[in-house]
C-alpha positions in Angstrom: 126.8 80.2 99.1 124.9 79.5 95.9 122.6 82.1 94.4 119.6 81.4 92.2 119.9 84.7 90.4 123.1 86.4 89.5 123.7 90.1 90.3 126.0 91.4 87.5 128.8 93.9 88.3 127.1 96.6 86.3 124.0 96.4 88.6 126.3 96.5 91.7 127.9 99.6 90.2 124.5 101.2 89.5 123.4 100.5 93.1 126.6 102.0 94.5 126.3 105.1 92.3 122.6 105.5 93.1 123.2 105.1 96.9 125.9 107.8 97.0 124.2 110.4 94.8 123.5 113.6 96.6 119.9 114.6 96.7 118.2 117.6 98.4 114.8 117.4 96.9 112.2 114.9 95.7 112.5 111.1 95.4 114.6 109.0 93.1 114.2 105.4 92.1 116.2 102.6 90.5 114.1 99.8 89.2 115.5 96.2 88.8 114.0 93.1 87.3 114.9 89.5 87.0 115.5 88.1 83.5 114.0 84.6 84.0 115.6 83.1 80.9 119.2 84.2 81.9 118.7 84.1 85.7 120.3 87.5 86.1 119.1 90.9 87.4 118.8 93.8 84.9 118.3 97.5 85.4 114.9 98.6 84.0 115.1 102.4 84.5 116.2 105.2 86.8 114.0 108.0 87.8 115.0 111.4 89.3 112.6 113.6 91.2 109.6 111.4 90.7 106.5 111.3 92.8 105.4 108.1 94.4 102.2 108.1 92.4 104.1 108.6 89.1 106.5 105.8 90.1 103.5 103.5 90.9 102.2 104.1 87.4 105.6 103.2 85.8 105.7 99.7 87.5 104.1 96.7 85.8 100.9 95.4 87.3 101.7 91.7 86.8 105.5 91.4 87.2 107.6 91.8 90.4 110.4 94.4 90.6 112.9 95.6 93.2 112.7 99.3 93.6 115.6 101.1 95.3 114.0 104.3 96.5 115.7 107.5 97.8 112.7 108.9 99.4 112.1 112.5 100.6 110.6 112.0 104.0 109.1 115.1 105.7 109.2 114.8 109.4 106.6 116.4 111.8 109.2 118.9 113.1 109.9 120.2 109.6 113.1 118.3 108.9 113.7 116.5 105.6 115.6 113.2 105.3 116.3 111.0 102.4 116.2 107.4 103.6 117.1 104.6 101.2 114.3 102.1 101.1 113.9 98.9 99.1 110.4 98.5 97.7 109.6 94.9 97.1 107.0 95.3 94.3 105.2 92.0 94.1 101.7 92.4 92.7 99.5 89.4 93.5 98.6 89.0 89.8 102.3 88.1 89.0 103.1 84.7 87.6 103.9 82.2 90.4 107.3 81.1 88.9 108.5 84.8 88.7 107.2 85.4 92.3 109.1 82.4 93.6 112.3 83.5 91.8 111.8 87.1 93.0 111.2 86.1 96.6 114.2 83.7 96.6 116.5 86.6 95.5 115.2 89.3 97.8 117.6 88.8 100.7 120.6 88.6 98.3 119.5 91.8 96.5 118.8 93.6 99.8 122.3 92.7 101.1 124.0 93.7 97.9 122.0 97.1 97.9 123.0 97.5 101.6 119.4 98.6 102.6 117.9 97.8 105.9 114.4 99.0 105.4 112.2 96.9 103.1 108.5 97.8 102.3 106.3 95.1 100.7 103.9 96.3 98.0 101.5 93.7 96.8 98.3 95.5 96.0 99.5 97.3 92.8 99.4 101.1 92.2 96.4 101.7 94.5 98.4 100.6 97.5 101.6 102.3 96.5 101.1 105.9 97.8 103.1 108.5 99.6 100.8 108.0 102.7 101.5 104.3 102.8 105.3 104.9 102.6 105.1 107.7 105.2 103.1 105.5 107.5 105.7 102.7 107.3 108.8 105.0 107.7 107.4 107.2 110.4 106.0 104.4 112.5 
């Protein structure tokens, strides 16, 4: 199977390490971008114990990103869980060529990250809120 964008081994290692990190409080995120010139994925940054609102402010308003999120989900019965969620950050103001590249690599990245839950975020920081994620995960 041919891939448009390569996922280097160091990204796979980062994904694995992030996936198996033990967390008992707060949310953590691993942000990945596509280098259009080299057609490879690159790690932008990792955040530990970051709020969703802070994370939304860190993401670019006109460039797509994959955000692997270990999210502190508070259930109605008082339990806490930490589901692994892939946020497909794709603001509508992004350049069309980048959006196409990003969209064409989403399934490959999702499969490599081994994440079943994907949340689309297209309306920028205003739409990326704790309430929006809770609504999608608790539905």
